[in-house]
PyMOL Python script that loads the backbone (N, CA, C, O; Angstrom):
from pymol import cmd

cmd.read_pdbstr("""\
ATOM      1  N   MET A   1     -30.181 -59.313  -9.940  1.00  0.00           N
ATOM      2  CA  MET A   1     -31.599 -59.413 -10.220  1.00  0.00           C
ATOM      3  C   MET A   1     -32.048 -58.108 -10.895  1.00  0.00           C
ATOM      4  O   MET A   1     -31.721 -57.023 -10.413  1.00  0.00           O
ATOM      5  N   PRO A   2     -32.790 -58.205 -12.000  1.00  0.00           N
ATOM      6  CA  PRO A   2     -33.234 -56.983 -12.683  1.00  0.00           C
ATOM      7  C   PRO A   2     -34.227 -56.200 -11.839  1.00  0.00           C
ATOM      8  O   PRO A   2     -34.991 -56.770 -11.059  1.00  0.00           O
ATOM      9  N   LYS A   3     -34.203 -54.912 -12.005  1.00  0.00           N
ATOM     10  CA  LYS A   3     -35.106 -54.028 -11.255  1.00  0.00           C
ATOM     11  C   LYS A   3     -36.254 -53.613 -12.160  1.00  0.00           C
ATOM     12  O   LYS A   3     -36.089 -53.482 -13.372  1.00  0.00           O
ATOM     13  N   ILE A   4     -37.427 -53.407 -11.554  1.00  0.00           N
ATOM     14  CA  ILE A   4     -38.560 -52.852 -12.284  1.00  0.00           C
ATOM     15  C   ILE A   4     -39.025 -51.605 -11.554  1.00  0.00           C
ATOM     16  O   ILE A   4     -38.811 -51.460 -10.351  1.00  0.00           O
ATOM     17  N   LYS A   5     -39.647 -50.728 -12.275  1.00  0.00           N
ATOM     18  CA  LYS A   5     -40.132 -49.479 -11.696  1.00  0.00           C
ATOM     19  C   LYS A   5     -41.654 -49.504 -11.708  1.00  0.00           C
ATOM     20  O   LYS A   5     -42.272 -49.810 -12.727  1.00  0.00           O
ATOM     21  N   PHE A   6     -42.252 -49.177 -10.563  1.00  0.00           N
ATOM     22  CA  PHE A   6     -43.699 -49.048 -10.503  1.00  0.00           C
ATOM     23  C   PHE A   6     -44.043 -48.015  -9.438  1.00  0.00           C
ATOM     24  O   PHE A   6     -43.268 -47.796  -8.507  1.00  0.00           O
ATOM     25  N   GLY A   7     -45.180 -47.396  -9.573  1.00  0.00           N
ATOM     26  CA  GLY A   7     -45.577 -46.338  -8.648  1.00  0.00           C
ATOM     27  C   GLY A   7     -46.487 -46.856  -7.553  1.00  0.00           C
ATOM     28  O   GLY A   7     -47.242 -47.808  -7.748  1.00  0.00           O
ATOM     29  N   VAL A   8     -46.403 -46.223  -6.419  1.00  0.00           N
ATOM     30  CA  VAL A   8     -47.304 -46.526  -5.307  1.00  0.00           C
ATOM     31  C   VAL A   8     -47.796 -45.213  -4.721  1.00  0.00           C
ATOM     32  O   VAL A   8     -47.135 -44.181  -4.824  1.00  0.00           O
ATOM     33  N   ILE A   9     -48.954 -45.271  -4.113  1.00  0.00           N
ATOM     34  CA  ILE A   9     -49.496 -44.115  -3.405  1.00  0.00           C
ATOM     35  C   ILE A   9     -49.474 -44.466  -1.927  1.00  0.00           C
ATOM     36  O   ILE A   9     -49.992 -45.507  -1.522  1.00  0.00           O
ATOM     37  N   ILE A  10     -48.872 -43.593  -1.119  1.00  0.00           N
ATOM     38  CA  ILE A  10     -48.811 -43.838   0.320  1.00  0.00           C
ATOM     39  C   ILE A  10     -49.359 -42.633   1.071  1.00  0.00           C
ATOM     40  O   ILE A  10     -49.435 -41.526   0.539  1.00  0.00           O
ATOM     41  N   ASP A  11     -49.731 -42.872   2.299  1.00  0.00           N
ATOM     42  CA  ASP A  11     -50.229 -41.838   3.185  1.00  0.00           C
ATOM     43  C   ASP A  11     -49.127 -40.809   3.456  1.00  0.00           C
ATOM     44  O   ASP A  11     -47.944 -41.148   3.488  1.00  0.00           O
ATOM     45  N   GLU A  12     -49.521 -39.579   3.645  1.00  0.00           N
ATOM     46  CA  GLU A  12     -48.563 -38.491   3.903  1.00  0.00           C
ATOM     47  C   GLU A  12     -47.688 -38.789   5.125  1.00  0.00           C
ATOM     48  O   GLU A  12     -46.494 -38.488   5.124  1.00  0.00           O
ATOM     49  N   GLU A  13     -48.278 -39.375   6.158  1.00  0.00           N
ATOM     50  CA  GLU A  13     -47.498 -39.698   7.364  1.00  0.00           C
ATOM     51  C   GLU A  13     -46.418 -40.738   7.063  1.00  0.00           C
ATOM     52  O   GLU A  13     -45.308 -40.654   7.588  1.00  0.00           O
ATOM     53  N   LEU A  14     -46.744 -41.713   6.222  1.00  0.00           N
ATOM     54  CA  LEU A  14     -45.738 -42.704   5.833  1.00  0.00           C
ATOM     55  C   LEU A  14     -44.617 -42.050   5.044  1.00  0.00           C
ATOM     56  O   LEU A  14     -43.445 -42.382   5.222  1.00  0.00           O
ATOM     57  N   ARG A  15     -44.981 -41.121   4.172  1.00  0.00           N
ATOM     58  CA  ARG A  15     -43.965 -40.407   3.395  1.00  0.00           C
ATOM     59  C   ARG A  15     -43.031 -39.647   4.314  1.00  0.00           C
ATOM     60  O   ARG A  15     -41.820 -39.628   4.097  1.00  0.00           O
ATOM     61  N   LYS A  16     -43.589 -39.016   5.345  1.00  0.00           N
ATOM     62  CA  LYS A  16     -42.758 -38.276   6.301  1.00  0.00           C
ATOM     63  C   LYS A  16     -41.802 -39.219   7.028  1.00  0.00           C
ATOM     64  O   LYS A  16     -40.626 -38.901   7.203  1.00  0.00           O
ATOM     65  N   GLU A  17     -42.303 -40.374   7.448  1.00  0.00           N
ATOM     66  CA  GLU A  17     -41.452 -41.356   8.132  1.00  0.00           C
ATOM     67  C   GLU A  17     -40.362 -41.871   7.193  1.00  0.00           C
ATOM     68  O   GLU A  17     -39.209 -42.035   7.591  1.00  0.00           O
ATOM     69  N   LEU A  18     -40.738 -42.118   5.965  1.00  0.00           N
ATOM     70  CA  LEU A  18     -39.776 -42.582   4.967  1.00  0.00           C
ATOM     71  C   LEU A  18     -38.693 -41.537   4.730  1.00  0.00           C
ATOM     72  O   LEU A  18     -37.506 -41.863   4.690  1.00  0.00           O
ATOM     73  N   ASP A  19     -39.100 -40.291   4.574  1.00  0.00           N
ATOM     74  CA  ASP A  19     -38.128 -39.213   4.373  1.00  0.00           C
ATOM     75  C   ASP A  19     -37.213 -39.049   5.586  1.00  0.00           C
ATOM     76  O   ASP A  19     -36.035 -38.722   5.445  1.00  0.00           O
ATOM     77  N   LYS A  20     -37.764 -39.276   6.769  1.00  0.00           N
ATOM     78  CA  LYS A  20     -36.960 -39.184   7.995  1.00  0.00           C
ATOM     79  C   LYS A  20     -35.849 -40.247   7.977  1.00  0.00           C
ATOM     80  O   LYS A  20     -34.703 -39.967   8.331  1.00  0.00           O
ATOM     81  N   ILE A  21     -36.205 -41.454   7.564  1.00  0.00           N
ATOM     82  CA  ILE A  21     -35.206 -42.523   7.475  1.00  0.00           C
ATOM     83  C   ILE A  21     -34.145 -42.173   6.437  1.00  0.00           C
ATOM     84  O   ILE A  21     -32.953 -42.378   6.666  1.00  0.00           O
ATOM     85  N   VAL A  22     -34.581 -41.647   5.298  1.00  0.00           N
ATOM     86  CA  VAL A  22     -33.637 -41.254   4.244  1.00  0.00           C
ATOM     87  C   VAL A  22     -32.682 -40.189   4.778  1.00  0.00           C
ATOM     88  O   VAL A  22     -31.474 -40.272   4.558  1.00  0.00           O
ATOM     89  N   GLU A  23     -33.217 -39.195   5.474  1.00  0.00           N
ATOM     90  CA  GLU A  23     -32.379 -38.123   6.031  1.00  0.00           C
ATOM     91  C   GLU A  23     -31.403 -38.659   7.067  1.00  0.00           C
ATOM     92  O   GLU A  23     -30.242 -38.252   7.098  1.00  0.00           O
ATOM     93  N   GLU A  24     -31.870 -39.575   7.921  1.00  0.00           N
ATOM     94  CA  GLU A  24     -31.012 -40.138   8.963  1.00  0.00           C
ATOM     95  C   GLU A  24     -29.940 -41.060   8.380  1.00  0.00           C
ATOM     96  O   GLU A  24     -28.962 -41.384   9.054  1.00  0.00           O
ATOM     97  N   SER A  25     -30.123 -41.473   7.151  1.00  0.00           N
ATOM     98  CA  SER A  25     -29.159 -42.349   6.479  1.00  0.00           C
ATOM     99  C   SER A  25     -28.397 -41.591   5.400  1.00  0.00           C
ATOM    100  O   SER A  25     -27.948 -42.170   4.411  1.00  0.00           O
ATOM    101  N   GLU A  26     -28.262 -40.298   5.607  1.00  0.00           N
ATOM    102  CA  GLU A  26     -27.615 -39.434   4.617  1.00  0.00           C
ATOM    103  C   GLU A  26     -26.229 -39.942   4.228  1.00  0.00           C
ATOM    104  O   GLU A  26     -25.817 -39.821   3.075  1.00  0.00           O
ATOM    105  N   ASP A  27     -25.515 -40.512   5.198  1.00  0.00           N
ATOM    106  CA  ASP A  27     -24.170 -41.011   4.919  1.00  0.00           C
ATOM    107  C   ASP A  27     -24.175 -42.174   3.924  1.00  0.00           C
ATOM    108  O   ASP A  27     -23.156 -42.459   3.295  1.00  0.00           O
ATOM    109  N   LEU A  28     -25.320 -42.844   3.783  1.00  0.00           N
ATOM    110  CA  LEU A  28     -25.436 -43.952   2.834  1.00  0.00           C
ATOM    111  C   LEU A  28     -25.886 -43.487   1.457  1.00  0.00           C
ATOM    112  O   LEU A  28     -25.860 -44.255   0.496  1.00  0.00           O
ATOM    113  N   ASP A  29     -26.294 -42.238   1.365  1.00  0.00           N
ATOM    114  CA  ASP A  29     -26.789 -41.658   0.108  1.00  0.00           C
ATOM    115  C   ASP A  29     -27.922 -42.509  -0.472  1.00  0.00           C
ATOM    116  O   ASP A  29     -27.963 -42.776  -1.673  1.00  0.00           O
ATOM    117  N   SER A  30     -28.847 -42.931   0.412  1.00  0.00           N
ATOM    118  CA  SER A  30     -29.967 -43.777   0.003  1.00  0.00           C
ATOM    119  C   SER A  30     -31.136 -42.947  -0.497  1.00  0.00           C
ATOM    120  O   SER A  30     -31.395 -41.850  -0.001  1.00  0.00           O
ATOM    121  N   SER A  31     -31.830 -43.479  -1.474  1.00  0.00           N
ATOM    122  CA  SER A  31     -33.040 -42.840  -1.986  1.00  0.00           C
ATOM    123  C   SER A  31     -34.257 -43.456  -1.299  1.00  0.00           C
ATOM    124  O   SER A  31     -34.148 -44.472  -0.612  1.00  0.00           O
ATOM    125  N   ARG A  32     -35.412 -42.830  -1.492  1.00  0.00           N
ATOM    126  CA  ARG A  32     -36.654 -43.411  -0.979  1.00  0.00           C
ATOM    127  C   ARG A  32     -36.833 -44.825  -1.526  1.00  0.00           C
ATOM    128  O   ARG A  32     -37.179 -45.749  -0.790  1.00  0.00           O
ATOM    129  N   SER A  33     -36.595 -44.977  -2.814  1.00  0.00           N
ATOM    130  CA  SER A  33     -36.776 -46.285  -3.451  1.00  0.00           C
ATOM    131  C   SER A  33     -35.894 -47.348  -2.807  1.00  0.00           C
ATOM    132  O   SER A  33     -36.333 -48.473  -2.568  1.00  0.00           O
ATOM    133  N   GLU A  34     -34.662 -46.985  -2.533  1.00  0.00           N
ATOM    134  CA  GLU A  34     -33.736 -47.945  -1.924  1.00  0.00           C
ATOM    135  C   GLU A  34     -34.194 -48.329  -0.520  1.00  0.00           C
ATOM    136  O   GLU A  34     -34.099 -49.494  -0.134  1.00  0.00           O
ATOM    137  N   VAL A  35     -34.685 -47.366   0.238  1.00  0.00           N
ATOM    138  CA  VAL A  35     -35.173 -47.655   1.588  1.00  0.00           C
ATOM    139  C   VAL A  35     -36.404 -48.557   1.521  1.00  0.00           C
ATOM    140  O   VAL A  35     -36.505 -49.523   2.276  1.00  0.00           O
ATOM    141  N   VAL A  36     -37.339 -48.248   0.623  1.00  0.00           N
ATOM    142  CA  VAL A  36     -38.540 -49.079   0.478  1.00  0.00           C
ATOM    143  C   VAL A  36     -38.150 -50.494   0.058  1.00  0.00           C
ATOM    144  O   VAL A  36     -38.687 -51.465   0.591  1.00  0.00           O
ATOM    145  N   GLU A  37     -37.230 -50.622  -0.886  1.00  0.00           N
ATOM    146  CA  GLU A  37     -36.780 -51.945  -1.319  1.00  0.00           C
ATOM    147  C   GLU A  37     -36.150 -52.715  -0.154  1.00  0.00           C
ATOM    148  O   GLU A  37     -36.364 -53.920  -0.021  1.00  0.00           O
ATOM    149  N   THR A  38     -35.387 -52.034   0.675  1.00  0.00           N
ATOM    150  CA  THR A  38     -34.751 -52.674   1.828  1.00  0.00           C
ATOM    151  C   THR A  38     -35.796 -53.159   2.826  1.00  0.00           C
ATOM    152  O   THR A  38     -35.684 -54.261   3.364  1.00  0.00           O
ATOM    153  N   ILE A  39     -36.808 -52.336   3.072  1.00  0.00           N
ATOM    154  CA  ILE A  39     -37.891 -52.721   3.989  1.00  0.00           C
ATOM    155  C   ILE A  39     -38.633 -53.939   3.439  1.00  0.00           C
ATOM    156  O   ILE A  39     -38.909 -54.886   4.176  1.00  0.00           O
ATOM    157  N   LEU A  40     -38.956 -53.914   2.147  1.00  0.00           N
ATOM    158  CA  LEU A  40     -39.651 -55.049   1.535  1.00  0.00           C
ATOM    159  C   LEU A  40     -38.790 -56.308   1.561  1.00  0.00           C
ATOM    160  O   LEU A  40     -39.297 -57.400   1.819  1.00  0.00           O
ATOM    161  N   THR A  41     -37.510 -56.167   1.300  1.00  0.00           N
ATOM    162  CA  THR A  41     -36.602 -57.313   1.341  1.00  0.00           C
ATOM    163  C   THR A  41     -36.583 -57.931   2.733  1.00  0.00           C
ATOM    164  O   THR A  41     -36.654 -59.152   2.872  1.00  0.00           O
ATOM    165  N   ALA A  42     -36.489 -57.099   3.759  1.00  0.00           N
ATOM    166  CA  ALA A  42     -36.487 -57.606   5.136  1.00  0.00           C
ATOM    167  C   ALA A  42     -37.796 -58.328   5.445  1.00  0.00           C
ATOM    168  O   ALA A  42     -37.793 -59.380   6.085  1.00  0.00           O
ATOM    169  N   PHE A  43     -38.909 -57.764   4.991  1.00  0.00           N
ATOM    170  CA  PHE A  43     -40.212 -58.388   5.228  1.00  0.00           C
ATOM    171  C   PHE A  43     -40.275 -59.763   4.573  1.00  0.00           C
ATOM    172  O   PHE A  43     -40.660 -60.740   5.215  1.00  0.00           O
ATOM    173  N   PHE A  44     -39.900 -59.843   3.301  1.00  0.00           N
ATOM    174  CA  PHE A  44     -40.017 -61.107   2.585  1.00  0.00           C
ATOM    175  C   PHE A  44     -38.978 -62.140   3.003  1.00  0.00           C
ATOM    176  O   PHE A  44     -39.165 -63.330   2.750  1.00  0.00           O
ATOM    177  N   LYS A  45     -37.898 -61.717   3.631  1.00  0.00           N
ATOM    178  CA  LYS A  45     -36.906 -62.672   4.132  1.00  0.00           C
ATOM    179  C   LYS A  45     -37.237 -63.137   5.548  1.00  0.00           C
ATOM    180  O   LYS A  45     -36.608 -64.065   6.057  1.00  0.00           O
ATOM    181  N   SER A  46     -38.220 -62.501   6.188  1.00  0.00           N
ATOM    182  CA  SER A  46     -38.611 -62.913   7.533  1.00  0.00           C
ATOM    183  C   SER A  46     -39.349 -64.246   7.465  1.00  0.00           C
ATOM    184  O   SER A  46     -39.790 -64.673   6.398  1.00  0.00           O
ATOM    185  N   SER A  47     -39.474 -64.886   8.606  1.00  0.00           N
ATOM    186  CA  SER A  47     -40.053 -66.233   8.634  1.00  0.00           C
ATOM    187  C   SER A  47     -41.559 -66.240   8.876  1.00  0.00           C
ATOM    188  O   SER A  47     -42.112 -67.283   9.226  1.00  0.00           O
ATOM    189  N   VAL A  48     -42.230 -65.119   8.700  1.00  0.00           N
ATOM    190  CA  VAL A  48     -43.677 -65.078   8.896  1.00  0.00           C
ATOM    191  C   VAL A  48     -44.394 -65.540   7.631  1.00  0.00           C
ATOM    192  O   VAL A  48     -43.806 -65.576   6.550  1.00  0.00           O
ATOM    193  N   ASP A  49     -45.657 -65.889   7.777  1.00  0.00           N
ATOM    194  CA  ASP A  49     -46.513 -66.173   6.623  1.00  0.00           C
ATOM    195  C   ASP A  49     -46.878 -64.814   6.034  1.00  0.00           C
ATOM    196  O   ASP A  49     -47.714 -64.099   6.586  1.00  0.00           O
ATOM    197  N   HIS A  50     -46.257 -64.463   4.926  1.00  0.00           N
ATOM    198  CA  HIS A  50     -46.370 -63.112   4.371  1.00  0.00           C
ATOM    199  C   HIS A  50     -47.799 -62.740   4.002  1.00  0.00           C
ATOM    200  O   HIS A  50     -48.249 -61.638   4.317  1.00  0.00           O
ATOM    201  N   ALA A  51     -48.512 -63.633   3.344  1.00  0.00           N
ATOM    202  CA  ALA A  51     -49.895 -63.339   2.954  1.00  0.00           C
ATOM    203  C   ALA A  51     -50.766 -63.139   4.189  1.00  0.00           C
ATOM    204  O   ALA A  51     -51.593 -62.229   4.233  1.00  0.00           O
ATOM    205  N   LYS A  52     -50.576 -63.986   5.182  1.00  0.00           N
ATOM    206  CA  LYS A  52     -51.356 -63.884   6.420  1.00  0.00           C
ATOM    207  C   LYS A  52     -51.049 -62.567   7.131  1.00  0.00           C
ATOM    208  O   LYS A  52     -51.961 -61.894   7.611  1.00  0.00           O
ATOM    209  N   LYS A  53     -49.787 -62.202   7.200  1.00  0.00           N
ATOM    210  CA  LYS A  53     -49.385 -60.966   7.880  1.00  0.00           C
ATOM    211  C   LYS A  53     -49.949 -59.742   7.163  1.00  0.00           C
ATOM    212  O   LYS A  53     -50.428 -58.811   7.811  1.00  0.00           O
ATOM    213  N   VAL A  54     -49.896 -59.735   5.836  1.00  0.00           N
ATOM    214  CA  VAL A  54     -50.436 -58.605   5.077  1.00  0.00           C
ATOM    215  C   VAL A  54     -51.936 -58.491   5.307  1.00  0.00           C
ATOM    216  O   VAL A  54     -52.446 -57.391   5.520  1.00  0.00           O
ATOM    217  N   ARG A  55     -52.649 -59.615   5.267  1.00  0.00           N
ATOM    218  CA  ARG A  55     -54.096 -59.585   5.524  1.00  0.00           C
ATOM    219  C   ARG A  55     -54.382 -58.998   6.902  1.00  0.00           C
ATOM    220  O   ARG A  55     -55.270 -58.159   7.054  1.00  0.00           O
ATOM    221  N   GLU A  56     -53.627 -59.440   7.904  1.00  0.00           N
ATOM    222  CA  GLU A  56     -53.798 -58.953   9.274  1.00  0.00           C
ATOM    223  C   GLU A  56     -53.585 -57.436   9.339  1.00  0.00           C
ATOM    224  O   GLU A  56     -54.366 -56.725   9.972  1.00  0.00           O
ATOM    225  N   LEU A  57     -52.546 -56.952   8.694  1.00  0.00           N
ATOM    226  CA  LEU A  57     -52.240 -55.523   8.725  1.00  0.00           C
ATOM    227  C   LEU A  57     -53.272 -54.696   7.968  1.00  0.00           C
ATOM    228  O   LEU A  57     -53.629 -53.601   8.403  1.00  0.00           O
ATOM    229  N   VAL A  58     -53.755 -55.212   6.836  1.00  0.00           N
ATOM    230  CA  VAL A  58     -54.785 -54.497   6.072  1.00  0.00           C
ATOM    231  C   VAL A  58     -56.068 -54.401   6.883  1.00  0.00           C
ATOM    232  O   VAL A  58     -56.704 -53.348   6.919  1.00  0.00           O
ATOM    233  N   ILE A  59     -56.450 -55.492   7.532  1.00  0.00           N
ATOM    234  CA  ILE A  59     -57.662 -55.483   8.358  1.00  0.00           C
ATOM    235  C   ILE A  59     -57.518 -54.488   9.496  1.00  0.00           C
ATOM    236  O   ILE A  59     -58.447 -53.726   9.766  1.00  0.00           O
ATOM    237  N   LYS A  60     -56.372 -54.477  10.171  1.00  0.00           N
ATOM    238  CA  LYS A  60     -56.142 -53.509  11.256  1.00  0.00           C
ATOM    239  C   LYS A  60     -56.222 -52.081  10.740  1.00  0.00           C
ATOM    240  O   LYS A  60     -56.819 -51.220  11.387  1.00  0.00           O
ATOM    241  N   LYS A  61     -55.628 -51.822   9.584  1.00  0.00           N
ATOM    242  CA  LYS A  61     -55.644 -50.482   9.001  1.00  0.00           C
ATOM    243  C   LYS A  61     -57.069 -50.054   8.678  1.00  0.00           C
ATOM    244  O   LYS A  61     -57.452 -48.916   8.947  1.00  0.00           O
ATOM    245  N   GLU A  62     -57.859 -50.962   8.099  1.00  0.00           N
ATOM    246  CA  GLU A  62     -59.244 -50.643   7.759  1.00  0.00           C
ATOM    247  C   GLU A  62     -60.060 -50.337   9.003  1.00  0.00           C
ATOM    248  O   GLU A  62     -60.899 -49.437   8.989  1.00  0.00           O
ATOM    249  N   ARG A  63     -59.825 -51.070  10.069  1.00  0.00           N
ATOM    250  CA  ARG A  63     -60.552 -50.822  11.327  1.00  0.00           C
ATOM    251  C   ARG A  63     -60.246 -49.432  11.859  1.00  0.00           C
ATOM    252  O   ARG A  63     -61.144 -48.731  12.326  1.00  0.00           O
ATOM    253  N   VAL A  64     -58.992 -49.034  11.792  1.00  0.00           N
ATOM    254  CA  VAL A  64     -58.594 -47.705  12.263  1.00  0.00           C
ATOM    255  C   VAL A  64     -59.219 -46.631  11.382  1.00  0.00           C
ATOM    256  O   VAL A  64     -59.704 -45.620  11.890  1.00  0.00           O
ATOM    257  N   ASN A  65     -59.215 -46.836  10.075  1.00  0.00           N
ATOM    258  CA  ASN A  65     -59.754 -45.845   9.143  1.00  0.00           C
ATOM    259  C   ASN A  65     -61.260 -45.691   9.246  1.00  0.00           C
ATOM    260  O   ASN A  65     -61.788 -44.616   8.962  1.00  0.00           O
ATOM    261  N   TYR A  66     -61.961 -46.739   9.646  1.00  0.00           N
ATOM    262  CA  TYR A  66     -63.420 -46.675   9.708  1.00  0.00           C
ATOM    263  C   TYR A  66     -63.942 -46.476  11.119  1.00  0.00           C
ATOM    264  O   TYR A  66     -65.151 -46.526  11.342  1.00  0.00           O
ATOM    265  N   SER A  67     -63.064 -46.255  12.061  1.00  0.00           N
ATOM    266  CA  SER A  67     -63.491 -46.037  13.453  1.00  0.00           C
ATOM    267  C   SER A  67     -63.860 -44.601  13.694  1.00  0.00           C
ATOM    268  O   SER A  67     -64.240 -44.241  14.808  1.00  0.00           O
TER     269      SER A  67
END
""", "prot")
cmd.dss("prot")
cmd.show_as("cartoon", "prot")
cmd.util.cbc("prot")
cmd.orient("prot")
């Protein structure tokens, strides 16, 4: 499957967690991009309603940010 490149902006805490996973997987020589792609692949292969789950998570995030 062809790959495309696009940029995203994430919270500093997420970046730290992502870097932690990359460091802990040093033996795999994985990049941030590869880890993010793996996480997204796992999400989209799961049996949940993806649109519904994303809406739920966005709403929860907004509630936390505006509290």
